[in-house]
C-alpha positions as CSV (number, residue, x, y, z in Angstrom):
1,M,84.2,77.2,109.9
2,A,85.4,75.3,113.0
3,A,88.9,75.1,111.4
4,V,88.9,78.8,110.9
5,A,87.8,79.3,114.5
6,A,90.9,77.4,115.6
7,I,93.2,80.0,114.0
8,Y,91.1,83.1,114.8
9,P,93.3,83.9,117.9
10,F,96.4,84.0,115.5
11,I,94.5,86.2,113.1
12,K,93.6,88.7,115.9
13,A,97.2,88.6,117.2
14,M,98.3,89.9,113.8
15,D,95.9,92.8,114.2
16,A,93.7,91.4,111.4
17,E,89.9,90.7,111.4
18,L,87.9,87.8,109.9
19,L,84.3,88.0,108.7
20,A,82.2,85.0,107.6
21,I,79.7,86.1,105.0
22,S,77.1,83.9,103.4
23,T,73.9,84.3,101.5
24,D,72.0,82.6,104.3
25,S,69.8,84.6,106.7
26,V,70.9,85.8,110.1
27,Y,68.3,83.4,111.6
28,S,69.9,80.5,109.8
29,H,73.3,81.5,111.1
30,V,72.0,81.5,114.6
31,V,70.3,78.1,114.2
32,F,73.4,76.6,112.5
33,K,75.6,77.9,115.3
34,E,73.3,76.6,118.0
35,T,72.8,73.1,116.5
36,S,76.3,72.4,115.2
37,P,78.7,71.2,117.9
38,S,81.7,72.3,115.8
39,L,80.4,75.9,115.5
40,K,79.9,76.5,119.2
41,H,83.5,77.8,119.2
42,V,83.1,80.3,116.4
43,T,83.6,83.7,117.9
44,Y,84.2,85.7,114.7
45,P,81.4,87.7,113.1
46,M,79.0,86.0,110.7
47,L,77.3,88.3,108.3
48,S,74.2,87.7,106.1
49,D,74.3,88.7,102.4
50,R,70.6,87.8,101.7
51,N,70.4,90.5,99.0
52,H,73.6,89.2,97.3
53,G,75.1,92.7,97.2
54,I,78.4,91.6,98.7
55,S,78.6,88.4,96.7
56,K,77.9,90.2,93.4
57,A,80.4,93.0,94.3
58,Y,83.2,90.5,94.9
59,R,82.1,88.4,91.9
60,V,81.5,85.2,93.8
61,L,77.8,84.7,93.4
62,D,76.6,81.5,91.7
63,S,73.5,82.9,90.1
64,S,72.2,79.4,89.3
65,T,72.0,78.5,93.1
66,G,71.8,82.0,94.7
67,A,74.7,81.0,97.0
68,S,78.2,82.4,96.9
69,Y,81.2,80.3,96.0
70,R,83.6,79.4,98.8
71,A,85.9,82.4,98.7
72,S,88.4,84.1,100.9
73,F,89.6,87.7,100.4
74,F,92.6,89.3,102.1
75,I,91.9,93.1,102.2
76,N,94.4,95.5,103.6
77,P,93.6,98.6,105.8
78,G,93.5,100.7,102.6
79,Q,90.7,98.4,101.3
80,I,92.8,96.9,98.6
81,I,92.2,93.2,97.9
82,K,95.7,91.7,98.3
83,A,94.7,88.1,97.7
84,K,91.6,86.2,96.6
85,L,91.1,82.5,96.8
86,V,88.0,80.8,95.3
87,Y,87.2,77.2,95.8
88,A,84.9,74.8,94.1
89,A,82.1,73.5,96.3
90,E,83.6,70.1,96.5
91,V,87.0,71.3,97.8
92,G,87.4,72.7,101.2
93,R,89.7,75.6,102.1
94,N,93.3,75.1,103.1
95,I,93.3,77.0,106.4
96,P,97.1,76.7,107.0
97,E,97.6,78.3,103.7
98,H,95.3,81.2,104.6
99,L,97.3,81.7,107.8
100,R,100.6,81.6,105.8
101,I,99.3,84.2,103.4
102,L,98.4,86.5,106.2
103,Q,101.8,85.9,107.9
104,G,103.5,86.7,104.5
105,F,101.7,90.0,104.3
106,H,102.6,90.7,107.9
107,H,106.3,89.8,107.2
108,A,106.4,92.0,104.2
109,E,104.9,94.9,106.1
110,Q,107.3,94.5,109.0
111,T,110.5,93.9,107.0
112,G,110.0,95.4,103.6
113,Q,110.7,92.0,102.0
114,D,108.4,90.0,99.8
115,V,108.1,86.3,100.5
116,P,109.0,83.7,97.9
117,A,107.1,80.6,96.8
118,N,106.7,78.0,99.6
119,W,107.9,80.6,102.2
120,V,107.1,79.7,105.8
121,P,107.5,82.0,108.8
122,G,111.0,82.1,110.1
123,Q,112.5,82.0,106.6
124,P,114.1,85.1,105.0
125,G,112.1,87.1,102.5
126,I,113.4,88.5,99.2
127,S,114.2,92.0,98.2
128,Q,111.4,94.2,96.8
129,D,114.0,96.2,94.8
130,P,112.9,96.3,91.2
131,S,116.4,96.7,89.9
132,K,117.2,93.2,91.2
133,I,114.5,91.5,89.0
134,G,116.1,88.7,87.1
135,T,119.3,88.8,89.1
136,I,118.3,86.7,92.1
């Protein structure tokens, strides 16, 4: 969560929002934030999904543990899931990749161009013209 907090200003600068959602209680979020030195810098909202409604709706609930998998969703203003990343418990998120995905969506929105594999900001995008499929 601290790694995400470090990029939160960049997320906000792209007119995006971040929500942390877990099956823990609001109280446990407060205690966790107060006792963990790395979480003192978390300024984005932390939401509780104690009834598992959100985790079930997004299909990330591990019913054997009652906890949700580590997952990240990129949802556009039209409430369409544009990307979904789900991680095994033993593997942490790749935060630079999350930022790159968001930057890719931002680039596509601003330029009308898709971004190819391994694209990084500053590189050109590719045409969204379906007539060019197979010709590039």
